[in-house]
C-alpha positions as a Markdown table, in Angstrom:
| # | Residue | x | y | z |
|---|---|---|---|---|
| 1 | Met | 67.8 | 25.5 | 137.5 |
| 2 | Lys | 69.6 | 28.9 | 136.8 |
| 3 | His | 67.8 | 31.6 | 134.9 |
| 4 | Ser | 69.7 | 34.5 | 133.2 |
| 5 | Gly | 68.3 | 37.9 | 132.4 |
| 6 | Phe | 67.7 | 41.3 | 134.0 |
| 7 | Thr | 66.0 | 42.0 | 137.2 |
| 8 | Met | 63.1 | 44.4 | 137.5 |
| 9 | Val | 65.4 | 46.9 | 139.4 |
| 10 | Glu | 67.9 | 46.9 | 136.6 |
| 11 | Met | 65.3 | 47.5 | 134.0 |
| 12 | Val | 63.7 | 50.4 | 135.9 |
| 13 | Thr | 67.1 | 51.9 | 136.5 |
| 14 | Thr | 68.0 | 51.7 | 132.8 |
| 15 | Leu | 64.7 | 53.3 | 131.8 |
| 16 | Ile | 65.2 | 56.1 | 134.2 |
| 17 | Ile | 68.7 | 56.9 | 132.9 |
| 18 | Ile | 67.4 | 56.8 | 129.3 |
| 19 | Gly | 64.6 | 59.1 | 130.2 |
| 20 | Ile | 67.0 | 61.6 | 131.8 |
| 21 | Leu | 69.2 | 61.6 | 128.7 |
| 22 | Ala | 66.2 | 62.0 | 126.5 |
| 23 | Ala | 64.9 | 65.0 | 128.5 |
| 24 | Ile | 68.3 | 66.8 | 128.8 |
| 25 | Ala | 70.8 | 65.8 | 126.2 |
| 26 | Val | 68.8 | 65.1 | 123.1 |
| 27 | Pro | 67.2 | 68.6 | 122.7 |
| 28 | Arg | 70.7 | 70.1 | 122.7 |
| 29 | Phe | 71.5 | 68.3 | 119.5 |
| 30 | Phe | 68.6 | 70.0 | 117.7 |
| 31 | Val | 69.5 | 73.6 | 118.7 |
| 32 | Ser | 72.6 | 73.9 | 116.5 |
| 33 | Gln | 72.4 | 77.7 | 115.9 |
| 34 | Gln | 74.1 | 78.5 | 119.2 |
| 35 | Tyr | 76.9 | 76.1 | 118.4 |
| 36 | Tyr | 77.3 | 77.8 | 114.9 |
| 37 | Asp | 77.4 | 81.2 | 116.6 |
| 38 | Arg | 80.0 | 80.0 | 119.1 |
| 39 | Gly | 82.1 | 78.4 | 116.4 |
| 40 | Phe | 82.2 | 81.6 | 114.3 |
| 41 | Tyr | 83.0 | 83.6 | 117.5 |
| 42 | Asp | 86.0 | 81.4 | 118.2 |
| 43 | Gln | 87.1 | 81.7 | 114.5 |
| 44 | Thr | 86.7 | 85.5 | 114.7 |
| 45 | Leu | 89.0 | 85.6 | 117.8 |
| 46 | Ala | 91.5 | 83.4 | 116.0 |
| 47 | Ile | 91.6 | 85.4 | 112.7 |
| 48 | Gly | 91.8 | 88.7 | 114.6 |
| 49 | Arg | 94.8 | 87.4 | 116.6 |
| 50 | Tyr | 96.4 | 86.0 | 113.4 |
| 51 | Ala | 95.9 | 89.4 | 111.7 |
| 52 | Gln | 97.7 | 91.3 | 114.5 |
| 53 | Lys | 100.6 | 88.8 | 114.5 |
| 54 | Ser | 100.8 | 88.9 | 110.7 |
| 55 | Ala | 101.0 | 92.7 | 110.7 |
| 56 | Ile | 103.9 | 92.6 | 113.1 |
| 57 | Ala | 105.7 | 89.8 | 111.2 |
| 58 | Leu | 105.2 | 91.4 | 107.8 |
| 59 | Arg | 105.7 | 95.0 | 109.0 |
| 60 | Arg | 102.7 | 96.0 | 107.0 |
| 61 | Asn | 99.1 | 97.0 | 107.5 |
| 62 | Val | 96.8 | 94.0 | 107.7 |
| 63 | Cys | 93.1 | 94.6 | 107.3 |
| 64 | Met | 90.4 | 92.4 | 108.8 |
| 65 | Asn | 87.4 | 92.9 | 106.4 |
| 66 | Ile | 84.1 | 92.1 | 108.1 |
| 67 | Ala | 81.1 | 91.2 | 106.1 |
| 68 | Ala | 77.7 | 89.9 | 107.4 |
| 69 | Ser | 78.7 | 86.3 | 107.0 |
| 70 | Ser | 82.4 | 86.2 | 106.4 |
| 71 | Ile | 85.7 | 87.7 | 107.5 |
| 72 | Asn | 88.8 | 87.8 | 105.3 |
| 73 | Leu | 92.3 | 89.2 | 105.7 |
| 74 | Thr | 94.3 | 91.4 | 103.3 |
| 75 | Tyr | 97.6 | 93.3 | 103.7 |
| 76 | Ala | 99.3 | 96.3 | 102.2 |
| 77 | Ser | 101.9 | 95.3 | 99.6 |
| 78 | Ala | 103.8 | 98.6 | 100.4 |
| 79 | Ala | 105.2 | 99.6 | 103.7 |
| 80 | Gly | 103.9 | 102.7 | 105.5 |
| 81 | Ser | 101.1 | 103.5 | 107.9 |
| 82 | Ser | 99.0 | 105.1 | 105.1 |
| 83 | Ser | 99.3 | 102.1 | 102.7 |
| 84 | Thr | 96.1 | 100.5 | 101.7 |
| 85 | Cys | 95.4 | 96.8 | 102.0 |
| 86 | Asn | 95.4 | 95.4 | 98.4 |
| 87 | Thr | 96.7 | 91.8 | 98.6 |
| 88 | Asn | 95.0 | 88.8 | 100.0 |
| 89 | Leu | 96.8 | 87.4 | 103.1 |
| 90 | Pro | 97.5 | 83.7 | 102.4 |
| 91 | Ser | 95.9 | 81.1 | 104.6 |
| 92 | Pro | 98.2 | 79.5 | 107.2 |
| 93 | Ile | 96.8 | 76.1 | 106.3 |
| 94 | Asp | 97.9 | 75.8 | 102.7 |
| 95 | Gly | 99.8 | 79.1 | 102.1 |
| 96 | Ser | 98.1 | 79.9 | 98.8 |
| 97 | Ser | 94.4 | 80.6 | 99.2 |
| 98 | Pro | 93.1 | 83.8 | 100.8 |
| 99 | Phe | 92.5 | 83.5 | 104.6 |
| 100 | Thr | 88.7 | 83.7 | 105.0 |
| 101 | Val | 86.3 | 82.3 | 107.6 |
| 102 | Thr | 82.7 | 81.9 | 106.6 |
| 103 | Ala | 79.8 | 81.7 | 109.0 |
| 104 | Lys | 77.2 | 78.9 | 108.9 |
| 105 | Thr | 73.7 | 79.8 | 107.7 |
| 106 | Gly | 71.9 | 82.0 | 110.3 |
| 107 | Thr | 75.1 | 83.4 | 111.9 |
| 108 | Thr | 75.9 | 87.0 | 111.2 |
| 109 | Ala | 78.6 | 89.5 | 112.2 |
| 110 | Ser | 78.4 | 93.2 | 112.5 |
| 111 | Ser | 81.3 | 95.6 | 113.4 |
| 112 | Ser | 81.7 | 99.1 | 114.7 |
| 113 | Ala | 84.5 | 99.5 | 112.1 |
| 114 | Ser | 85.2 | 97.6 | 109.0 |
| 115 | Pro | 87.9 | 97.0 | 108.0 |
| 116 | Val | 89.9 | 96.7 | 111.3 |
| 117 | Ile | 93.4 | 97.8 | 110.3 |
| 118 | Phe | 96.3 | 96.5 | 112.3 |
| 119 | Thr | 99.5 | 98.6 | 111.8 |
| 120 | Ala | 103.0 | 97.3 | 111.6 |
| 121 | Leu | 103.3 | 97.7 | 115.4 |
| 122 | Gly | 100.2 | 95.5 | 116.0 |
| 123 | Ala | 98.0 | 98.4 | 117.1 |
| 124 | Val | 94.7 | 99.3 | 115.4 |
| 125 | Ser | 94.5 | 102.5 | 113.4 |
| 126 | Ser | 91.1 | 103.7 | 114.5 |
| 127 | Ala | 89.8 | 106.9 | 116.2 |
| 128 | Ala | 87.6 | 104.8 | 118.5 |
| 129 | Ala | 89.0 | 103.5 | 121.8 |
| 130 | Thr | 87.9 | 99.9 | 120.9 |
| 131 | Thr | 86.4 | 98.2 | 118.0 |
| 132 | Thr | 83.6 | 95.7 | 118.7 |
| 133 | Ile | 82.4 | 92.9 | 116.5 |
| 134 | Thr | 79.0 | 91.4 | 117.4 |
| 135 | Ile | 78.3 | 87.8 | 116.4 |
| 136 | Gly | 74.9 | 86.1 | 116.5 |
| 137 | Thr | 71.7 | 87.3 | 118.0 |
| 138 | Ser | 70.5 | 85.1 | 120.9 |
| 139 | Pro | 72.8 | 85.4 | 122.9 |
| 140 | Ser | 75.1 | 87.7 | 121.0 |
| 141 | Arg | 78.8 | 87.5 | 121.6 |
| 142 | Thr | 81.2 | 90.4 | 121.3 |
| 143 | Val | 84.8 | 90.4 | 120.1 |
| 144 | Thr | 86.7 | 93.5 | 121.3 |
| 145 | Val | 89.8 | 94.8 | 119.6 |
| 146 | Glu | 91.8 | 97.3 | 121.7 |
| 147 | Thr | 93.1 | 100.3 | 119.7 |
| 148 | Asn | 96.4 | 101.0 | 121.5 |
| 149 | Thr | 97.6 | 97.4 | 121.8 |
| 150 | Gly | 95.6 | 95.5 | 119.1 |
| 151 | Tyr | 94.7 | 92.9 | 121.8 |
| 152 | Val | 91.8 | 90.8 | 120.5 |
| 153 | His | 89.5 | 89.4 | 123.2 |
């Protein structure tokens, strides 16, 4: 007579694995604020790099306007280093709506300079050596924009 089923060793091993997953992995799913902060940080890096590349391609000033919970891009409709940003930069996704990234609830951004203005050569027109954008609170992440090169990191 043959019996089918699980042995005691298999059952104990399965319970130990489930216990380890419950202790380590499950709590991470309930701490979503750090994921939101990291996502907004990545979006800020991307929109900053896109702003610099757009300034070079358009040969116009491109402004990265930083609010507490969103970042949007505008550009100068006229050429020249003293031109003000007065036109919304279209989104690369659909080409019509303004390019804006919005943070999830609880994620905030602050900047040492707003707007960050990229010139037609890709550099930043600022008196400071670097511009920093701080995102989130615990832990905070910093986006740095180099003045002379416009490098966003």
